[in-house]
C-alpha positions as CSV (number, residue, x, y, z in Angstrom):
1,X,0.0,-0.2,0.1
2,X,2.9,2.7,1.0
3,X,4.4,2.4,-2.4
4,X,1.1,2.8,-4.1
5,X,0.1,5.9,-1.9
6,X,3.9,7.5,-2.9
7,X,2.5,8.3,-6.3
8,X,-0.2,10.1,-4.8
9,X,2.0,12.1,-2.3
10,X,4.2,13.1,-5.1
11,X,1.1,13.9,-7.2
12,X,0.0,16.1,-4.2
13,X,3.4,17.8,-4.1
14,X,3.5,18.5,-7.6
15,X,0.4,20.3,-7.0
16,X,1.7,22.9,-4.4
17,X,3.7,25.9,-6.3
18,X,4.5,27.3,-3.1
19,X,5.1,25.7,0.4
20,X,2.9,27.5,3.1
21,X,4.5,30.0,5.4
22,X,6.3,28.0,8.6
23,X,3.8,28.1,11.5
24,X,5.2,28.3,14.8
25,X,4.1,26.5,17.7
26,X,4.0,28.1,21.0
27,X,5.8,25.9,23.9
28,X,2.9,24.9,25.4
29,X,1.4,23.2,22.1
30,X,4.7,21.5,21.2
31,X,5.4,20.3,24.5
32,X,1.7,18.8,24.8
33,X,2.1,17.0,21.5
34,X,5.1,15.4,23.1
35,X,3.5,14.2,25.8
36,X,0.7,12.7,24.1
37,X,3.4,10.8,21.8
38,X,4.8,9.7,24.7
39,X,1.9,8.0,26.5
40,X,0.9,6.7,22.9
41,X,4.3,4.9,22.5
42,X,4.4,3.5,26.4
43,X,0.5,2.4,26.2
44,X,0.2,1.0,22.8
45,X,3.3,-0.4,21.2
46,X,3.9,-3.9,22.2
47,X,7.6,-4.0,22.4
48,X,8.5,-0.3,23.6
49,X,11.1,-1.7,25.9
50,X,12.9,-4.6,23.5
51,X,15.7,-2.6,22.6
52,X,15.3,0.6,24.9
53,X,14.9,1.1,28.6
54,X,12.3,2.9,29.8
55,X,14.4,5.4,31.5
56,X,16.2,5.8,28.4
57,X,13.0,6.7,26.5
58,X,12.0,9.2,29.0
59,X,15.4,10.8,29.1
60,X,15.2,11.2,25.3
61,X,11.5,12.9,25.8
62,X,12.6,14.9,28.4
63,X,15.5,16.4,26.0
64,X,12.8,17.0,23.3
65,X,10.7,18.9,25.5
66,X,14.1,20.9,26.4
67,X,14.3,21.5,22.6
68,X,10.8,23.3,22.1
69,X,10.9,25.1,25.5
70,X,11.1,28.1,23.2
71,X,8.2,26.9,20.7
72,X,8.8,25.2,17.5
73,X,7.8,25.2,14.0
74,X,6.6,22.0,12.2
75,X,9.9,21.1,10.3
76,X,11.1,20.7,14.1
77,X,8.3,19.0,15.5
78,X,8.5,16.5,12.7
79,X,12.2,15.9,13.1
80,X,11.8,15.4,16.8
81,X,8.9,12.8,16.4
82,X,10.9,11.1,13.7
83,X,13.9,10.6,16.5
84,X,11.7,10.0,19.3
85,X,9.6,7.0,17.5
86,X,12.9,5.9,16.0
87,X,14.4,5.4,19.5
88,X,12.2,2.2,19.9
89,X,14.1,0.3,17.0
90,X,11.0,-0.4,15.3
91,X,10.8,-1.0,11.3
92,X,6.7,-0.1,11.3
93,X,6.7,3.0,13.6
94,X,8.0,6.3,12.1
95,X,6.7,9.4,10.8
96,X,5.2,7.8,7.9
97,X,5.0,10.8,5.0
98,X,1.9,9.3,3.8
99,X,-0.1,9.9,7.0
100,X,0.8,13.4,7.6
101,X,-1.7,16.1,7.9
102,X,-1.9,18.5,5.1
103,X,-0.5,21.6,6.5
104,X,2.7,19.0,7.6
105,X,3.0,18.2,4.1
106,X,2.8,21.5,2.6
107,X,5.0,22.9,5.3
108,X,7.8,20.0,5.7
109,X,7.5,18.3,2.2
110,X,6.8,21.0,-0.3
111,X,9.0,23.5,1.3
112,X,12.0,24.8,-1.0
113,X,14.7,23.5,1.1
114,X,15.7,20.5,-0.8
115,X,18.6,19.1,-2.4
116,X,18.5,19.3,-6.4
117,X,20.0,15.7,-6.6
118,X,18.9,12.3,-6.5
119,X,21.5,10.1,-4.3
120,X,22.4,6.4,-3.3
121,X,24.3,5.7,-0.1
122,X,27.1,3.2,-1.3
123,X,29.5,2.4,1.5
124,X,28.5,5.4,3.6
125,X,29.0,7.6,0.6
126,X,26.9,9.7,-1.5
127,X,26.6,8.8,-4.9
128,X,24.7,11.2,-7.5
129,X,22.2,9.4,-9.4
130,X,20.4,12.3,-11.2
131,X,20.7,15.8,-10.8
132,X,18.5,19.0,-11.9
133,X,21.3,21.3,-11.6
134,X,23.7,21.2,-14.2
135,X,26.3,22.0,-11.9
136,X,26.3,18.7,-10.7
137,X,26.6,15.5,-12.8
138,X,25.5,11.8,-12.7
139,X,27.9,9.7,-11.3
140,X,29.6,12.4,-9.3
141,X,30.2,11.8,-5.5
142,X,28.7,14.4,-3.3
143,X,32.0,14.3,-0.8
144,X,30.3,17.0,1.6
145,X,27.3,19.6,1.8
146,X,28.1,22.7,3.5
147,X,31.5,21.6,5.1
148,X,29.8,18.4,6.6
149,X,31.2,15.0,5.0
150,X,28.9,12.3,4.0
151,X,29.9,9.9,6.4
152,X,29.4,12.4,9.2
153,X,25.6,13.2,7.9
154,X,24.9,9.7,7.3
155,X,26.0,9.2,11.1
156,X,23.8,12.0,12.3
157,X,20.6,11.0,10.2
158,X,20.5,7.2,11.4
159,X,18.8,8.1,14.8
160,X,15.9,9.5,13.1
161,X,15.4,6.3,10.6
162,X,13.3,3.4,11.5
163,X,14.4,0.1,11.5
164,X,14.1,-3.0,13.6
165,X,16.7,-3.7,16.2
166,X,20.4,-3.5,15.1
167,X,19.8,-2.9,11.3
168,X,21.6,-0.3,10.4
169,X,22.0,-0.9,7.2
170,X,17.9,-0.6,6.7
171,X,18.4,2.9,8.0
172,X,20.9,3.8,5.3
173,X,18.9,2.8,2.5
174,X,16.1,5.2,3.6
175,X,18.4,8.2,2.7
176,X,18.5,6.6,-0.8
177,X,16.3,8.7,-3.3
178,X,13.5,5.9,-4.2
179,X,10.1,5.4,-2.9
180,X,11.3,3.6,0.0
181,X,13.6,6.2,1.1
182,X,13.7,9.9,0.7
183,X,14.9,10.7,4.4
184,X,17.3,13.3,3.0
185,X,14.3,15.5,1.1
186,X,12.3,14.8,4.8
187,X,14.9,15.1,7.6
188,X,18.1,16.6,6.1
189,X,16.8,20.2,5.8
190,X,15.2,20.3,8.9
191,X,18.7,19.7,10.5
192,X,20.7,21.8,8.0
193,X,18.5,24.0,5.9
194,X,20.1,25.8,3.2
195,X,22.2,29.1,3.7
196,X,19.8,32.0,2.1
197,X,18.5,29.5,0.0
198,X,21.7,27.7,-1.4
199,X,23.8,24.8,-0.7
200,X,27.4,24.3,-1.1
201,X,28.5,21.1,-2.5
202,X,31.8,19.2,-2.7
203,X,31.9,16.9,-5.4
204,X,34.3,14.4,-7.0
205,X,33.8,13.0,-10.4
206,X,34.9,9.7,-11.7
207,X,38.1,10.9,-13.0
208,X,39.0,11.9,-9.4
209,X,38.7,15.5,-10.2
210,X,37.2,17.5,-7.2
211,X,35.4,20.6,-7.5
212,X,32.7,22.7,-5.1
213,X,29.5,24.2,-6.5
214,X,27.0,26.2,-4.9
215,X,23.1,25.2,-6.0
216,X,19.9,26.5,-5.2
217,X,17.5,24.9,-3.2
218,X,14.8,23.2,-4.6
219,X,11.5,21.8,-3.8
220,X,10.7,17.9,-4.4
221,X,8.0,18.9,-7.5
222,X,10.4,21.1,-9.1
223,X,13.6,18.9,-8.9
224,X,11.5,15.9,-10.3
225,X,9.5,17.5,-12.7
226,X,12.4,19.2,-14.2
227,X,14.2,15.2,-14.2
228,X,11.3,13.7,-15.8
229,X,11.3,16.4,-18.3
230,X,14.6,14.8,-19.2
231,X,13.2,11.2,-19.0
232,X,14.5,10.6,-15.8
233,X,12.3,9.0,-13.8
234,X,11.7,6.3,-11.0
235,X,12.5,2.9,-11.4
236,X,9.3,0.9,-12.2
237,X,8.1,-0.9,-8.9
238,X,6.0,-3.9,-10.9
239,X,7.2,-7.1,-11.0
240,X,9.1,-8.2,-14.0
241,X,10.7,-11.2,-15.7
242,X,13.0,-12.1,-18.3
243,X,15.5,-14.9,-19.8
244,X,18.5,-13.7,-21.3
245,X,20.4,-15.5,-24.4
246,X,22.2,-17.8,-21.8
247,X,19.4,-19.2,-20.2
248,X,19.3,-17.2,-16.8
249,X,16.1,-16.0,-16.0
250,X,15.8,-12.8,-13.4
251,X,12.3,-12.7,-11.6
252,X,12.4,-9.1,-9.9
253,X,9.8,-8.7,-6.9
254,X,10.3,-5.4,-5.1
255,X,7.2,-5.6,-3.4
256,X,4.5,-8.2,-2.0
257,X,2.2,-5.6,-1.0
258,X,-1.1,-5.0,-3.8
259,X,-3.7,-4.3,-1.2
260,X,-5.2,-1.5,-3.5
261,X,-4.0,-3.1,-6.8
262,X,-6.0,-5.6,-9.1
263,X,-3.1,-7.8,-9.8
264,X,-3.3,-11.8,-9.6
265,X,0.3,-12.6,-8.1
266,X,-0.5,-16.5,-7.9
267,X,-1.3,-16.7,-11.4
268,X,2.0,-14.6,-12.5
269,X,4.3,-16.2,-10.3
270,X,2.8,-19.9,-11.9
271,X,3.3,-18.5,-15.4
272,X,7.0,-17.5,-14.4
273,X,7.4,-21.0,-12.9
274,X,6.1,-22.6,-16.1
275,X,8.7,-20.8,-18.4
276,X,11.6,-21.8,-15.4
277,X,10.3,-25.5,-15.8
278,X,10.2,-25.5,-19.9
279,X,13.5,-26.6,-20.3
280,X,14.8,-23.2,-21.6
281,X,16.2,-22.1,-18.4
282,X,19.3,-23.3,-16.7
283,X,19.1,-20.8,-13.6
284,X,17.2,-18.3,-12.1
285,X,18.1,-15.3,-9.9
286,X,15.2,-13.7,-7.5
287,X,15.7,-10.4,-7.0
288,X,13.9,-9.4,-3.5
289,X,16.8,-6.6,-2.5
290,X,13.7,-3.7,-2.8
291,X,11.2,-6.0,-0.8
292,X,9.6,-4.3,2.3
293,X,7.1,-6.9,2.5
294,X,3.3,-7.1,2.2
295,X,1.4,-10.1,1.9
296,X,2.9,-13.2,3.6
297,X,1.1,-15.5,1.4
298,X,3.4,-14.4,-1.6
299,X,6.1,-15.2,-0.1
300,X,4.9,-18.9,1.0
301,X,4.0,-19.3,-2.5
302,X,7.1,-18.1,-4.1
303,X,8.9,-20.6,-1.6
304,X,6.8,-23.4,-2.4
305,X,7.9,-23.2,-6.2
306,X,11.4,-23.5,-4.8
307,X,11.4,-26.2,-2.3
308,X,11.8,-29.8,-2.5
309,X,10.4,-31.2,0.5
310,X,7.8,-29.9,3.4
311,X,8.8,-27.0,5.3
312,X,7.4,-25.6,8.4
313,X,7.7,-21.9,9.2
314,X,9.1,-21.3,12.7
315,X,6.4,-20.2,15.4
316,X,6.1,-16.5,16.6
317,X,3.7,-15.5,19.4
318,X,1.8,-12.4,19.1
319,X,1.5,-10.1,22.1
320,X,-0.2,-6.6,23.0
321,X,0.5,-3.9,25.3
322,X,-3.2,-3.0,25.5
323,X,-6.6,-4.5,25.9
324,X,-8.5,-1.5,24.8
325,X,-7.1,2.0,23.5
326,X,-7.7,4.6,26.3
327,X,-9.8,7.5,25.1
328,X,-7.3,10.1,25.9
329,X,-5.5,8.1,23.2
330,X,-8.2,7.1,20.7
331,X,-9.3,10.6,20.0
332,X,-5.9,11.2,18.1
333,X,-5.7,7.7,16.5
334,X,-6.7,6.8,12.9
335,X,-6.5,3.3,11.4
336,X,-8.1,1.3,8.8
337,X,-9.6,-1.3,10.9
338,X,-10.9,0.3,14.5
339,X,-11.4,-3.3,15.8
340,X,-7.6,-3.0,16.4
341,X,-8.5,-0.6,19.3
342,X,-10.5,-3.3,21.2
343,X,-9.3,-6.5,22.3
344,X,-11.5,-7.4,25.0
345,X,-11.8,-11.0,25.2
346,X,-9.2,-11.6,22.8
347,X,-6.3,-11.6,25.3
348,X,-4.4,-13.8,28.1
349,X,-3.0,-11.3,30.6
350,X,0.6,-12.1,31.6
351,X,1.8,-9.5,33.5
352,X,1.8,-5.5,34.0
353,X,1.2,-4.3,30.3
354,X,2.0,-7.4,28.6
355,X,-0.8,-9.6,27.3
356,X,-0.6,-12.8,24.8
357,X,-2.8,-11.9,21.7
358,X,-4.8,-15.3,21.6
359,X,-7.0,-14.8,18.8
360,X,-4.1,-14.0,16.4
361,X,-2.4,-16.9,17.4
362,X,-2.1,-19.1,14.2
363,X,-0.7,-23.0,13.7
364,X,2.5,-23.7,12.6
365,X,2.3,-23.3,8.7
366,X,3.8,-26.1,6.7
367,X,4.7,-25.2,2.8
368,X,4.2,-28.1,0.7
369,X,6.3,-28.0,-2.5
370,X,4.6,-27.9,-5.8
371,X,4.6,-31.0,-7.3
372,X,4.9,-29.9,-10.8
373,X,7.7,-27.6,-10.3
374,X,11.1,-28.3,-12.3
375,X,13.7,-27.0,-9.9
376,X,16.7,-25.2,-11.2
377,X,19.7,-23.5,-9.4
378,X,18.3,-20.1,-7.6
379,X,20.0,-17.3,-6.3
380,X,18.0,-15.0,-4.3
381,X,19.6,-11.3,-4.1
382,X,18.9,-9.9,-0.5
383,X,19.7,-6.3,0.8
384,X,18.9,-4.2,3.8
385,X,15.7,-3.0,2.4
386,X,14.2,-6.2,3.2
387,X,11.9,-6.1,6.4
388,X,8.5,-7.2,7.3
389,X,7.3,-9.8,4.7
390,X,10.6,-9.5,2.8
391,X,12.5,-10.1,5.8
392,X,10.2,-13.5,6.6
393,X,10.9,-15.0,3.0
394,X,14.7,-14.4,3.5
395,X,14.4,-16.2,6.8
396,X,12.4,-19.0,5.6
397,X,14.9,-19.8,2.8
398,X,17.9,-19.6,4.6
399,X,16.3,-22.6,6.8
400,X,15.1,-24.5,4.0
401,X,17.9,-24.0,2.0
402,X,15.6,-23.7,-1.0
403,X,17.8,-20.9,-2.7
404,X,21.2,-19.8,-2.2
405,X,21.2,-16.3,-1.1
406,X,23.8,-13.6,-2.0
407,X,24.1,-10.0,-1.5
408,X,23.8,-8.3,1.8
409,X,22.1,-8.7,5.1
410,X,18.5,-8.1,5.3
411,X,16.4,-5.8,7.3
412,X,13.7,-7.0,9.8
413,X,15.0,-8.8,13.0
414,X,15.3,-12.2,14.1
415,X,14.4,-11.2,17.6
416,X,11.0,-10.3,16.3
417,X,8.6,-8.0,14.1
418,X,6.3,-5.6,15.4
419,X,3.0,-5.3,12.9
420,X,0.1,-6.9,11.5
421,X,-2.2,-4.0,13.4
422,X,-1.4,-0.8,13.1
423,X,-2.5,2.9,13.8
424,X,-1.1,6.1,13.3
425,X,-1.5,9.3,16.0
426,X,-2.2,12.6,14.7
427,X,-0.9,15.2,17.2
428,X,-2.9,18.1,17.4
429,X,-0.9,21.1,17.8
430,X,1.6,20.2,14.9
431,X,-0.4,18.0,12.7
432,X,2.6,15.4,12.8
433,X,1.4,11.4,12.6
434,X,3.4,8.9,14.0
435,X,2.5,5.0,12.9
436,X,2.6,3.1,15.8
437,X,2.7,-1.1,15.5
438,X,0.3,-2.5,17.7
439,X,1.4,-6.2,17.9
440,X,4.8,-7.7,18.5
441,X,5.7,-11.0,17.2
442,X,8.3,-12.9,19.0
443,X,10.2,-16.1,18.1
444,X,10.2,-18.9,20.5
445,X,14.0,-19.3,22.3
446,X,16.5,-16.7,22.2
447,X,17.5,-15.1,18.8
448,X,20.4,-12.6,18.0
449,X,19.6,-8.6,17.1
450,X,20.0,-8.7,13.3
451,X,18.9,-9.7,10.0
452,X,19.2,-12.9,7.6
453,X,22.9,-13.0,6.6
454,X,23.2,-14.0,2.9
455,X,25.2,-17.1,2.1
456,X,27.3,-15.4,0.0
457,X,28.1,-11.8,1.0
458,X,29.0,-9.3,-1.6
459,X,31.2,-6.6,-0.4
460,X,30.1,-3.0,-1.4
461,X,31.8,-1.4,-4.6
462,X,31.0,2.4,-4.9
463,X,33.2,2.6,-8.3
464,X,31.1,-0.7,-9.9
465,X,27.8,1.1,-9.2
466,X,29.1,4.3,-10.3
467,X,29.9,2.6,-13.5
468,X,26.3,1.2,-13.6
469,X,27.2,-2.1,-13.0
470,X,25.3,-4.7,-10.3
471,X,27.9,-6.2,-8.2
472,X,25.0,-8.5,-6.4
473,X,23.7,-9.6,-9.7
474,X,27.4,-10.5,-11.3
475,X,28.2,-12.8,-8.2
476,X,24.7,-14.6,-8.4
477,X,25.7,-15.2,-12.1
478,X,29.0,-16.4,-11.1
479,X,27.7,-18.8,-8.8
480,X,25.3,-20.1,-11.3
481,X,28.0,-20.4,-14.0
482,X,29.6,-23.0,-11.1
483,X,26.7,-24.9,-10.5
């Protein structure tokens, strides 16, 4: 759903020719918003203390209260709410841009304080992948912005970004200029606004020549429209399948989320694997690197096509922080299913603010292999964007051995995920909204803090990506050639 709504948000911003004049909140209003957010996180989030001690969260809110003692604008409130929600280290609890009130979208997202470039983070370096300013070229390395080195800025921004537990690769990926990222547009200007409407960029081209250029800040709509006029548009997020002349097939699955789209994914998977089993394909690459999740059933069906024996998914238990949302919070909350806010009769109380969510417990799921499948050596490309259902399919493939994982550690976390039922609280003074996960799914026994490691790790290679190569795909093809 989030990928579909990114396009709607872009349309909204494109229709905003000028951002609204920033609104200043007085100290009382700003501090009340922060108290509401603190209460919401503590009373609603089922894993609020999985990674952070209550005392540390209290200290973070106390520091934020001090920051707004003289009042605050909406950009500051968005920045603080982003940092405070990220403190929980939950990939589903964040200041989701799609749920922000219109005045926040106008003042924060449509403001003319953005860099005129799209970037990709590679090995703690900024690679320019597109630019609406002719002084900056695709393939330039952005060494520093207003004297601040790229690595310093990345480290500064990480605490504002969502991910499960220790998964900092997921946080870095959110700085990329794509539909899963965009944090440089939302958060960087709130930390370091342009000076007199301009940024000073230190750049290094592919020939090793360094230069400094001063560029005018812009807004998202103007920058992206200028790029679109030159035929530079975001990569398509549809599924794709192709077989090259060597008999290697590539299946790209950037999402499992089709809630608001008419797409028969089961028929499409069956069609793809009919080709894979036709005798013309000698190896398969499944690219899941951009997959943030969606419908778990899609991953299970994919897995079924790759399995040679039955596989039973690991058990996880759902937990809740509340039985019924208190009215003091419910009046600020929105969701797509308000039954999430009343779990009376569905829980077993385990202790203070801890419930097992009995009605959401699912029996162990055994996935049977598709009997008609003709299996070929299969490499699955993995990366830090993979979370939620994207993490789950990587975990299951790793456990079953049905494919070889190649690339980078996934997002998500083996200690458990949060999600399945979500709400977003809109802070009444500022209009800033924070998504809050309302179920914690925890595995049996102790698990390490981290995502899923690939079977074959691929080092980040800035120069290869700058040159337009794909080191992960190259590694997969080398592995397939050896099979």
